[in-house]
N, C-alpha and C positions, 0 to 999 in steps of 0.2 A: 508749799509754795515759799510761805512766810521765814521760813528758816534761816534763808541766808540773812535775813532782816535782822536775826538774832546777833550774829555776828557783827551788824553794824551798831550805832550807837542806838541803845535800846535803854528806856528810862522806864523805872519802875518806882510807884509812890513810897515803899517799905526804905527805900536810901534816903537819906539826910539831905538837905538842899545842897548841902556843903560836897557833896562826894561828886569827883572829878568827872561822872558819867554824866553829871546835869551841863558839864561846861558844852557849851557851842555855838557860834558865829551871830551876834546879834544880827537877826532880819536886815537886811538895805529897808533905807525908804521905798527904792521899787516891788522889792518882795512886798514889804507890807503894806503897798496898794492893790497887790493881787488880791489881797485877803477879801472876802466876803465887806461889805460898806466899810467902815472905820475899822475894822480887825480886832474887833474886842467882844470879850464874850457878854451876850446878852444879860449872862446872871451875875458874873463879877468885875464886869467891866475891865477887865485884864486882857493885854494881847492873845490872841489865837496863833500859838505858834507850834503846837503839838497835833499828830494824827493819835488815834485808838485804830488801828486796825482790826480787833475782833469788834467793836462796834463803826466801825466805818463814819467816824466823826471825827471832828476839829476840836481842840480844847484847849485852857487855856493851863496855868500851872497849879490853879486853884482846884478845877474841875481834875486835873493828875492826879490831885492828892485823893479825894472820894474814894469811899470803898467801894463805888462801881466798878472802876478802873483798878485795883488790888492786885490782878493777876491779869492785867492785860498785856499785851505788847504793844509801845508806846513808842514813837521816833517824831523827830523835826518833821514839817507839812512837806520840806523841800524834798526830803531823802525818800518820804512816801509817795510822793509826787513822783521823784525819779525814778523809783522804783517802780512804779504800775507803768508809767511812761517804757521803760525797756519793757514787762511782759508787755504791753500793747503792741510793741515796734516785732516783739517775734512773734505773736501770734498775725500780725497782722503779713508779716513775710510768708507764713506758712499757709493764710488765706488766698492771696496773690496765687502763691504758689498752684493751689489745687481749683482755684478760679480757669487757668489756662487748661489744665487737667478737664475739666468739666465742660470747657469749651471745645475742647477738641473730640470729649466725649460725643456731645452733644452732632458735630459734625459729623462723627463718623456714626450716628445713629440714623441718622439721615442718609447718608450716604448706604449705610445695610437695606433700609428700606426701598431704595433704589433697583441695591443688587440685588434682593426676594424678588422684585416685580419681573426684573431682566433674568433671573435665576429660571423663573417660572415659564417664564416665556420659552428660554433655550431648553426646556426640558421638554414642554408640548413639542416646540417645533421637532427635535430628536424624536420623540415616539411619534410624530406624524409623517418623518422622513424614513424610518426601520418600517411602518408600515407601508411605502411607497416602493421602496427596494425589494420588499416581500412580496407584492401586488408584481412587481416587474420579473423577478426570479418568477414566481407563477406561470406567469404569462408566456416567458422562453420555454419553461420546462413543458408548458403546454405544446408549445412548437413543436420541440423535442421531441414530442409523444408519436405527433405525426409521420416520423421521418426512421426513428429506430425505436422499437420495442424489445430489443435484447437486453440480455444481462438478466442475474441472480436478482436485481432490484429497477424493474423498467424504468423507463419516462411517465409513464401514464401513471403507475402506481405513488410515483414520488409526487406526481402534482397532482395528485387527489390527495397524499396525506400534507401535502404544503396548503393547499384549499382548505381543508378541514381546521388544519394551526392556523390560518388565517382569521377565519373566520371568528375567532377564538379570542385570537390577538387583536382584531378590533374592538373586542367587548370589551376585553382585559384594558384597551389602551385608553378607554374613555373612562372605563372607576378610576384607574392610574393618574387621568388628568384633573380628574375631581378631585382623587387624595390631594392631587398637589394643588391645585387651587384653596381647598378647604386647607391645609397645611400654610402654606402663602399668607394666608387673610391673616392665621395666628398670628403669628409669625410679625407681620407688620403689625398688629394690635398692639406686642407685645411692645414692638420699637416704638411706638406710637406713646401708650405710656411711659416709657422711658425717656423720652424727650418732653414730655410735661414734667417729668420728675426732677430732670436732668437743668432742666428751665427754668424750673421752684430754685433749685441749689443753686444755681445763679445768681439767679434775682439775690436771692439769703447771701449769698457771700459778695456779692458787690455792695447789698445795703449794711452790712458789718463792718466791713473794709471801710466804706465812706466814714461810719460812727468812729472807728477804732483813727483814722486819721485825723478826724475832726478832735478826737480825744487828745491826740499825742501835739497837740496843737494849744490847746488850750492850757490859761495860768495852772499855776499850782494848785490854790485853789478851788478851780471851778474841775478841773481832772480830776481831785478825788472827790467829788460829788459821784455816786453812785456807781465809784470804780470797780466794786465788784460784780456789779449788776452787766457793767460789759465785758468784763473778765470772762466773766462765767458763760455770757450769749456765743465770745469768739471761743470759749473751748468745747464745748456745744458741741458747734458746729465742724470743729475739727474733727473730733469722734465719729462722725457720720461717717461710713462709707460710699464709695463711689464708686457703681457696679454697672458693667453694662448688661443688657437684655439677654436673660439666655435664651437662644431658641433650637429651632427643632432643623437639623438639617434636609433639604428637600432631596438631597440623594437618597434619604433613607426612605423614601417610595420606590420600592421594587418596580423597576424597569429591565423586563425579559424580555423584548424585543425578538429580535430573530434568534436570540440565542442558543433555544432549544432546537433549532431545523440544522444547524449551520455545519454541524459534525458532519453532514452525507454530504459537504464541499470541502473537507479538508482535505490540503493538499501536503507531500512533504516536502519541507524547503532543506538546504544543504547549504552551508556558509561557502563562501570564494575566499578564499587563503589570500588569494592577490589583494584583496579591498582590507585586510587585517592588518589593523596597528601592532605593531612591534611587542606591546604588552601583553598581548593577548596570545593562550596558547588556544588550538584547537585541537578536536578527537578525532581520531583517524576517521570517523565516520562523515566529519565536519556538519554535525550537530549538535555540538555544544562547544561553548567556550568558556573560560576562565579568564582571571589576570594571573599574572605569574606571582610568583609570592617574593619575589624581592622589592625591598621597599622602597617606594620611588623618593628620591630629593625633591623636596619642595620647600619654599620658604617657611620661615619659623613662623608658630600661631597661624600658619594659612588656613583660613577658614573656606577658599575657591574650591569648588566641584568640579572637576573637570570631567568631562564625558568625552574626550577625542578619540579614547581605548574601544573604538567601533569597528566591527566587520557588515560589508552586504552579503546580501544571498546571491548565489549561481544564477539563481531564476531571475526572470526581466519579463514583467505583465503590460503589454500591450494592448489586450482588450479584454474582455471576460468577468467572468468573480470568481474572487478568490479566498480562501481561509483557511489561515493556520494558527497554532496556540503553542505558548513559549512556558516552560517552566519558569518561576522566578522566586520561588520557594529560597534556594541558595542566594541569593544577590539583594542586598541592603537598598542598593542605591543603581538604578540603569535606567536605561533608554530604550524604548520599541516604535515603532512605525515603518515607514517609509521613505525614501528621497527620489526625487528625480529632478530633469535639467527645468530649467525655469522658463524657457522659450525657443522654440525650432529654428525661429526665423533670425534669432541673433548669432552672427561669428560663433563658430563652440571655442573659438577660443579665449572669447568674454564672455560666455553664457555661466551664469553659477547654479549650484545646487540649491535646490527647496528642499525642506524634511518638514514634516506632518509626524510631532511625536508625542507619546505619553511618557512624562517621566515623573520616578519617586524617588527621591532621596533622600537620606537620614543624616541628620546633625545630632550629633550626640543621642538623646535619647525622644526627639520631635522628628517625625516623619510626616514628609508633606509632598504631594502633586500635585501635577499639572501638565495640561496641555498645551501644544504649540501649531500655529499661531491663530490667534493672539492667544499669548501668554496670559491661563485662567487656570486658578488653583480650583480642584476636584476632591471629594471627597473618598477616598478607596479604605478598604479594609487592612489594617498591618500586618495579618497573619495571610493575606491573599498568596497563593499559588499559581496562580496562571492565570497567562491572558489572551484572550482570544482577539486576533484582528481580521477583520474580514476588507475586503476591496472590491470596489466594482467600479469598471475600471469607466466604464462609458458615462457613467451617471455619476463622476467624480466624486463617488463616495469612500467613506473611512470608516471603520465601525472598529470601537475597544470593548471587549466585553472581560468580566469580572468570570471566568468560567468555573471555580469552585462555584460560587452563590448564584451562576445563570441568568447574570443580569448585566444590563448596559449601563459602561462606565460615561462613554462619553461617545457620541460619531460626528463627522465631519460632511456635511453635503456640498456640492456643490463647486468642487476642487477642479480647475482645471490644470491636465497633465499633456508634458509634449514629451512624444519619446514613453521610451521606456521606464516604468516603475520597480523599483527595487525596494527588497524588505531590509530594514536599519534593526540593526543591533550594536547597544553600547552599554558599555559600564563603567563605572565610574573610578577613575584612577586611584588608587587608595590614599588616604594622607598618615600618617605614619605607621603604626604595629596594627591597624586594621587587617583582618583576616581576608584574602580574595574572595573575590565573588563569580559566581559562576551561574550561566543563563546554560536551558536546555530547550531543543524545539523538537516537538511531539510529534509523533506519526500517526497518521490518519490509522480510523480504524478501519474494521474490511467493509462497513458499508459505504466508508467515504471512499473506499477504491473502487466502486463503479461507477461514480459521476464523475470522476476528473475528467473525464473528456470533454465536460458542459464548457 
């Protein structure tokens, strides 16, 4: 810290008094008045004009020549004060920057507490929604069992299997909700502890900043009093790290929902070439889509994600429940969901399209996943291979599942559909030299073929 001072005017007693290094401007009367009392050494009665950086004391020339300071770095009081003032101002600038960061982090931690509470509530509602829909399925299937007992897998047998699953699912749901509450409580405690630490840090930053501001405005002699102490306090605070609380994602609580029984209702979905974007190439069986290998011309340094490369299904759903699965392993950025008209009472020429989507996109090495509407971030495994979608038209239900893990990703309840609903598939138009992505719709298993007429 003091190396720079050695390049300035430094005084050492081993040099003769006549040496040019002893030459400096005579302090002005105003500066002399800044020195404590009459500015004279209490021992030698000489003016105090020097400062010893090692001992942090002011000296007269006679004190300077004593053996106690023979190897010490000594300079003019005004020069020492200016050096300390510059150091204080540099630390003060950084402290104020950290103060603003700490305030932002405190606000973020408070917001995260509310988000955790909201997320717990959302998960509980999604679990309850899954149970309600499963109960409705069982009810409808039991009604069917009274009308139709034909097929390899009878309605009655399917209803009994679902009823058995429903009882287990309700029990599992209660355990999952309990885990969610416990995990939410732990997260909130961590965030509140972080808030306390950040509040203390803000208080310390404000206090030491005020001290350094006051020191910078003091006279040279007063500023040098305890200068090293204030410098050390400021520097030690700078070395303390600001960290947000590390919490556990609530999505780690495995919510299976109906994922284990939806295979029975899986249906084949085909892509409609009339709705395909020109960037897309569809397979002959209309079950796969990929982007053309040609590089897209986009603005330089563009980071925008363009999901305009979409295609809809041939199938249109106006009632009932429907389940389909999509292979996403060969796509880094994609959108899956449904689209439908906004209002049947509107003029068709003015009606606009609504979408309910699950989106995953990759920016460099950062993978993020969102649902819409409203736009909300969700947690998904980076290596997820297959996504399942379940639509229950009459109840306005759309659920997304991680088929690989057999768990619920997110579900939407109480959606209002006007007219036909069509499955939606979209890929992100590649930016630069990225490899073209592809999606494939999975064919239903043999057991599903027996219940496609539901």
